[in-house]
N, C-alpha and C positions, 0 to 999 in steps of 0.2 A: 504494500500500500504506500502511496506517495502523494503528498500534497504539493501541487505544482505552483501554487500562488493563488491568492484569493480563495474562492470556494473549490477550485478545480482539483479533484482528487481522483487518482487511478486506483482501482480496486481489482486485484486478481484473486479469484476464489473459484473453486470447483472447476479448474481448467478453463475459466473464462475471464475476459478482461472487460470491466465496466469503467466508464468515466462519468463523473457527475459534474454538472454545471461547467461546461467547457468555456474558458476565457483565454483566448490566445492572441488578442490584439496587443499592439505595442503601447507603451505609456502615452498619456495625453488626455485631452478632453473627450469624453464620451457622453454626449448629451449634457445633462446637468451634473454628471459625475466625473471625477478626475482619477485616472489610473496612474500610479506612480512607479510601478515595477513591471518589467516584462516577465512573461512566464518563464519558469526555470527550465522547462523543456518544451520545445516546439511540438505542435501537433504531429508534424511529419515523423517525429522520433518515436511515436507511441506504438507503431506497428499495428497489427490487426486488433480491432476492438469489436467485441460481440454486441454491446449495447451502450448507448449514451443515456444517462438518467438526467432529467432536467426538472429541478424543483419548481422553477417558473421561468417563463420566457420574456417577461415584460420589463426586466431590469438588466441593463448592460453589464453590471458587475457579476451577473450570473450566466448570461449567454451574450457574448459580444459578437461582432461581425464575423471574425474568423472562427469563433466557437460555434456559431450557427452553421457556417459552412462545413465545419468538421462534423457536427452532429448529423446534418442532412446527408452526409456521405457514408454514415454508418449503416449497418444492416438493420438496426432497430433503434428507435428512440422511445423511452418510456417516460411518461409525464402525467400531468392531470388532464382531464378532458378539454378544458378551455385552451390550454397550450397546444394540445394535439390538433385541435381544429385550426389554430393559427399557423402551426408549423407545416401541417400536411404530411403525406407519406415521407419517411417510414415511421412517423410518430404514432404511438398507441396511447390513448388516454385511459388511465385507471382512476376510478372513483376511490375515495378514501376507504381503506381496508380491503379493497379488491386485490386479487392476486393474479399473477400470470406465471405459468411454469415454463421454463426453458428446459426441454427434455434432454435426457442423456444422449450423448453421441460417442463415437469411438474415442475421441480425445478429451471428453469433458463429461462430468457427472451432471445430473439434473439439478436445477436450482430454481427456487421460487422467489419472485420479486413481489413484494407487497407494498402498496401505497399506504402511507400512514399520515395521521393528522399533523398539521403544522399551522401556526398562526404568525403572520409576518408583522408583529408589533404587539402593543399592549392589549390586554383582553377587552378593555373598554374603548379601544381606539375607533377612529372613524372608519366606516366600512364603505366599500365601493358598491357599484350597482348590483353586483352579484352577492353581496352580503359578507364579503371577506375583508379582513383588516389589511389595509394597504393594497393587496391583490391576492388572488388565489395562489396557494403554495402547497406542495406536497413534500413529505419526507418519504423515505424508502427503508424497508428491511429486506435483506437478502438472507435466505436460509436454505438448508438442504441437509441430506443425510451426511453425517461425518464431516461437516464443515462448520466453521464458526458462524453464529448468527450475528449479522452486521447491521447496525442501525445508522442511517445517514439522515441527519436531521433536516437538511435544507434550511432555508431562512426562517427559522422558528424562534420565537421569543417566549413561548408559553410552557411553563412547567406542567400545566394541566394536560397539554398535548403529550408531553414526555411521559407523564403518569399513565395516560391511555396506552401509549406504546408499550410501556413496561407491563401493563395488565394484559394486553392482548397478544403481545409478541414475545414476552420474556421467556427465559432469561436471555439477556443480551450479552454477547461475548465482547464485541468491539463496537464502540460508539464513535462515529465521526461527527463531532458537534461543530456546527457553524456558529462561531463566536464573533468577537470583534466589536460587540455593542454598537452596531451600525446606527448612526443618527444623521438625520437631516432636519435643519430648522423648519422646513416647510412640511414635514411629514409627522403626524402624530405628536405634535407639540414638542418635537425634538427628543422624544423618549426613545429608548432602544427598540430597534426593529428586529434585532437578532439577540441571541443570548449574550448577556454580560458575562464577565469571567466568574463572578460569584454565582450567578445562576447556572453557569455551565457545571460548576462543582456540585451544586445542588442537583442538577439533572443527572450527573454521574452517580450520585447516591440513590436517587429515585430508581434509576435503571439497574443499580447494582452491577454496573458494567465492569468486566474484568480488565478491559483496556479502553482508554479514551484517547482519541487523536483529535486535536483542534485544527479546524480549517477556517477559512473566511476571516483571517486575522491580520492580513497584510495586503498591501498593494493598491489600496484605494483610500482617498483622504477622508471619506465618511466612516471608515472603521476607526473607532476611538479607543480601543483597547487591543494591544498586541499580545503575542505569545508570552511575554514576560509577565503580564498581568494575569494570564491564565495560570501560569506556573505558581505565582504568588497565591492565587485564590485556592488552588488545590492544596498548597502547603497549609494555608490557614484552616482548611477543612480537614486536614490530616489524611488526605488520600493521594498524596504525591505518587505513591507506588503504582497507581493505575494510569497515570498520565504518560504518554509517549510523544515526544516531539523530535523533529529533525529539520535541518534547513530545507527550504523548498527544493523539490526535485530529488531529494535523497529518499531511499527506501526505508520503510519501517516494517519490520516483521513482528507482528504481535505474538507474544507468548501467552497462550491460553492455558 
């Protein structure tokens, strides 16, 4: 598993390669957002990818121009229904808690992808026309026989959503938490749109995760807490032993 910068994370499990929220543009202004760091590894270096997971398609810090091109060239995109409609083939939209099984093949075991709850901001935040805070977002859980169960939070700020994942999908072996306490003065009164470091530590305890990998912590100016803040929060909570970090682009092999 490797975090390439921002939310973009590569997950190899059950003989398959998944990439979540691809962002491969160079630094600069991207709409109303500012990217500060290039991806640690270019899309061209990732080799064969079985599926791209997209938590949401409406924000350029989760799917930028090159990331969209990369996703649309993959054999499959899994996302929520609204994003699937906008992206078109090969995107498949999964309602919250729905599952899709990728069957076994000669070189890879079967694996189930489940869409799970996520809330992109405070519980009492302003909702869009579809009733979602900020916009519709999904997380994912990957699971299968004899493989670790992996939770990918997407842009979620809700411990209630995390608790629902723990109840429905637990036990969680590896949690990739989108942190960074993303804030924009124009959105939700400047309150966090993703997990703060302290709430990430709380989420880890709610999930009882064996390994936690932080993503979505660097590369954009609206991320207000970096990996150092996450490390400090997990230390304060007494759970530093579950946190695994590495420089962008370096591989992390969780020990379960």
